[in-house]
Structure formats: structure tokens, C-alpha cells
N, C-alpha and C positions, 0 to 999 in steps of 0.2 A: 237472369237469363232463363227463359222457359225451356224445360227439358223436352226434347222431341219424343221421349219415351214416356208412356203413362205409368202411374203408380202400379206396382205389381205386388199382390199379397200385402198391401199396406205399406210397402217400402218404395222410396224414390230410387230411380236409377242414379248411379254414381257418375259424376262429371269429372273428367280429367283434362287438364290443359296440356297440350303438346308443345314442346319447345319449337322455336322458329327455325332453328338449325342445329346441327350436331353431326356426330358420326353415324347416325342411323339413316338408312335409305328409306325405310318404310315406317309407318306408324306401328306396325306389329313388332318391328325390331326394337323400337323404343320401349313398348309395353313389356316385351319379354325381358329386356335388360332390367327394367324397374321392378317387375313383379314375377318374373319367371321362376324365382326360387320357391314360389308358393305352389303354382300349378301350371307349368309350361304347356302341357298337352291341352289342358282346358282352355287356356288363352288362345291357342291356335285354333281349336275347334270353334270357339265363339266367333273368331274372325271369318272362318270358312263358312259358318252358317249365317253370316250377315247379322249377327246379334250385337255388333258394335257399330254405332251410328254417329254421324256428324250432325252439324246444324241442319235442321229441316228433315231429319230422320234418314239422311242418305247413308246406306250401309257401306262400311269399309270392307275391303277384301285384304287378304294377306299381302297383296301387291300395292295397296294404296300408299302413295308417297307420304313421307312425314309431313311435308309442307302443305298437303291438300286440305288439312283441317287444323283449326286452332284448338277447338274443344271436341271431345268425343264423349259419348255416353254409353254405359253398359250396366247390366244388372250384376251385382256381386253374387257369388255362390255362397250362400249363408250356411254355416254349420247348424245342426240341430240345437235347440235351446230347451233347457228344462223349464217347465212352466213355474213361475213364481206363484205360490199358493195364496194369492190375494185377488180381490175383485174390485172393479171400478163401479162406483155408484153414480147414476145420472141424476143431477139436481134440476136441470132445465135444458130444453132443446127446442129451437125454432129454426127457421130457414137461414138465420144469420149467425146464431150463437149456440154453442154447446157448453154447458157448465157441469163439471163432474166433481166427485169426491175422489181424489187420487189416494190410494192407500199407501202406507209405508212400504218401502222396499222396491217400488216400481218406478223406474226412471220416466221422466216426462217424454223424452225423445230418444231415438236410437243413439247408442254410443258404446264403444268398447265391446264387451261381451254381450251387451243387451241390444237386440234389434227388434225381433218379433215381440220380445218381452219388454215392451215400452208402452206407456199409455197411448201415445200417438198411433202406433201400428195396431195395437189391439183394437182401438176405437175405429180406425179406418176400416178394418176388416169386419168388426162386429156390426157397425152401422152402415157400411157400404158407402162411405163418404171419402173418396180418394183425395179431395181437395182440403181435407181437414188440416188446420195449422194451429199450433198453440199460440196464444197471445202473450204468454209469459211462461216461466218455468218454476217448478218446485224441485228442490234437491230430491234425489232418490229416496233418502231416508225421511223426508218430510211428507206428511199427509195433508189432505185438505182440499180447499176450493181451487180449481184450475179451470181456466177459460180457454176455449178453442173457437176459432172462426170457422164457420161452415160454408161461407159464401165469399169467393174471391172479390166480388163486386163491391161488397160493403166492408171488406177486411180493413182497409185503410182507415176508416172512421174509428174503429176500435183500437187499432194500433196507435192512433194519435193520442188517445186517452192515456196510454201507458207512457208514451214518449214525453207528454207534457205533465205527467204526474197528477192526472185528474182521477186517479183510482185510489180509494182508501182501503187499506188492508189491515186486518186485525188477526193476530196470531195468539195461540195459547201455548204455554210450555209448563212442564213440571220440572222443578229443580229444587235443590236444598234451600233452606231459609237461613239467612244471616241476620241475626237480631240487631247487629250494629250497622246494617246497611239501610240508609234512609231512602225510602221509596214513597211515592213514585220519583223517578229521576230520568233525565234525558242523557243518554250516552252518545258522545260524538268522538269520532276518531278518523284517521286517514288509513284506509285499507287498500291492500294490493293483493292480487291473486294471479300467480303465474300458471300458464297452461301446463307447465312441466312439473309443478309441485302441488301436492295434494292440498296443502293448507293455505288458507288466507292469512295474511299477516297485517298487524297494525304497525305503522311506522310514524316517525315524526313528520309533521307537515300539516297543511290546511286540511281540516276534516272534510271527508267526502262521504261519510256514512253516519246516519243518525237514527237512533232507536229510543223510544220512550218505553220504560219498563214500569209496570204496575203490579203489585201483589194483590190478588183478588181474595185469596183465602189460604190458610195454612193448617196443616195437621201432621202430627208425628214427625216433625222436622222437615217436611216437604211443603212446598208452596205451589199454588196454581197461579201462574203469571199471565198477564195480558201484555203483549208486545205490539207496539205500534211503530212500524218502520216508516221513516220519512224518505229513505232511499232504499235501493234494492241491490246492494253489493252481494256477491257470492259469499255464502256462509255468514252474512252479517249478524243475524240474530244469535247464532251459536257463538260467534266470537265475542259479541258484546256481553252476552250472559256470562261467559267464562271469564271475561276481563273483570267482572264484578265479584268474582269468587263464588258464583252460583251457576256453574256449568250445567247445561240441560241434561237431565237423566238419560242414561244409555247413549251418550254421545261418545263415539270411539275416536273422535278427532280432537276435540277441545274439552278441557284445557291441555290434555295429553293425548298424543297420537298412540293408540294402542296397536299391538301387532295385528296384522291382517288375519281375519278368521271368517269362517262361513257365517252367513246371516243367521241371527238368532231371532226367529219370528215371534218368539215369546217375549222378547225385549226390544220393541221398536223404540227409536228415538222419540222422546216425549215432546214433540213439536208438531203443532197442527195449525194450518192456515184456516182459521175459524170463519172469516167472512171477507167478502169483497163488496165494496159499495161504489157506485158511480152513477152519473146521469147518462142514460142510454142515448147514444148519438143519433139513433134513428127515431125513437119515440119521444125523446126529450123528457122522459119521465125518470125520476130517481129509482134505482133498483138496488136490492141487496140480495146476495146469495150467501147462505150460511151452510157450513158443513154439518152433516148429521153424525159425524164420527166423534169419538171421545178419547181422551187420554186416560187409560185405565190405571196408570201408576198412582195417580193422586187418590182416586176413589178407593184403591186398595190400601192406602196408607192408614 
């Protein structure tokens, strides 16, 4: 459903579904009961200023009945964010596609305590492209090649590539070497990830996650690995490496969840989305985009 409010400062308006009935006479009554513990005066002010709108951009007033609208939109009041000291590198840009090098520590999209400090919002503001949308995601702690659509009219053609797994991805990782582990190997397992739990888990059942692991070189007990995922489950590469006894260097989740601590920018997770390959759906030409970043832990070994 298209928002009637434009992107503001790189951030989409928030959509809220109102209940069809209930003990609230007005939309304002419902919003105050649900969110009034945060900033009741601010909520009332926004309704009085006409900053809360329904479908078609119709402003709501404090007296608008609850049942007048099914969905409403408004801009959240965002707290100040400390800038994450990393920069995004642009690898390719045209009227349909933007390809960037996402650094470690920067989330792909807004979430939780990170809104302005996300790759999506930074790039919308930096490039002046409010319609920018990511074609896939990288974990906040993972760096490397990330694709965005810059044109809503051609977006579906690129989305189809991901939906039908017509994209080849290659990752690199630095992790310990196990002399007794035969490589290359393909790891398959069934993985689940709850929205309410930090970690992905492997369970019994039909595999839904597959990764090929290759050791490219080793030095001083560390290896530089090529990881070729056939599927794209959350934390898949981190889980599969840890399951083989070669957890990725500086991983605070796998194989053991470490106590929460401030980001250590000197020790990023040693996982990099090295390249993405596909046949461009518009030009019909094969393309490859490769990261210019590197994993420093192996070169320092």
C-alpha cells in the first residue's frame, strides 16, 4: 500500500492499522492509549497540526472517529543518533540500480536503535533518491556488496532474480583452521530464526539451508575461506561455519553468545560479501560486482 506521505530525511512515514471497533470514540483516543506513555502531548499536537493522515493524504483531527480510517500514516519523532564511524563505497550507479560496499557495523535498513544510521537512509539522503529500496540485506556486522533499486518501474525485474535464485553470491570469511576437517564441503541443515530470539538455530528436519565451504589459503592457524550460499537464511554462513568448529573470527553470536558490549570498530566480524553475479534483466548481459573491501585479520596473521 502506497504511503500518502513522502519520504522525509530518508525515512518512510510509519503506517498504523486502526481497529474496526472498540472502546475508543476517536482515532486519537486509540493512539493515545497505545502510545501515550511515550509522548502524549506530542501525539495530540500532531493530530491538531494535521500531521496524521489517512488514505489519500486526508488529515485527521482530534475529533476524527475511530472508524473513519483503516490505516493512518505519520512521521515518528526520532531521537538523535550517534554517527557510526564508517563510510559507504559506491561501486556502480545508473538509473535503475545502485551497488555499494556496505561497511561493517552499519545496518542495511532502519531497525531498533538505528534509523538515520542505516545504509538505506544514509544513501537516500546522500544521493537524493527517496525511492531507493534494497534488493536484499546484509547483517549489520557483515560488510560487502549490497544492491539497491533506484527505479520503481524496473524494480520488479531485479526482485524476480532474487526470488528465483538467479543471483550467485560469493562471500569470504576468516576463521580458524581445522586440520582434520575435509574441505571443500557442502553443509546442509534445517534452520529457523525467531523474531523474538537473537540466534538462528539448527533443528532436525528437511534441510532448508545450504553452503559450500572452501579453504583458499591458511597462515598461522587462520584460514581465508570462500563461502558459496545456495540459500539465504538469516545468519546462515555464521551458523554453518560454527557448526564445523570453525566459527568466524570476531563473531559474538556463534558458536557462543557473548555478553552484549559496545561495538569494537577495531575488531569487525570477519565476513565479507565479496561478489554478486547475475544476468541483468534489462540489458541481458552478465554482470559481476565485486567488493573493494578486505578482511584485515588474515593479512595480519
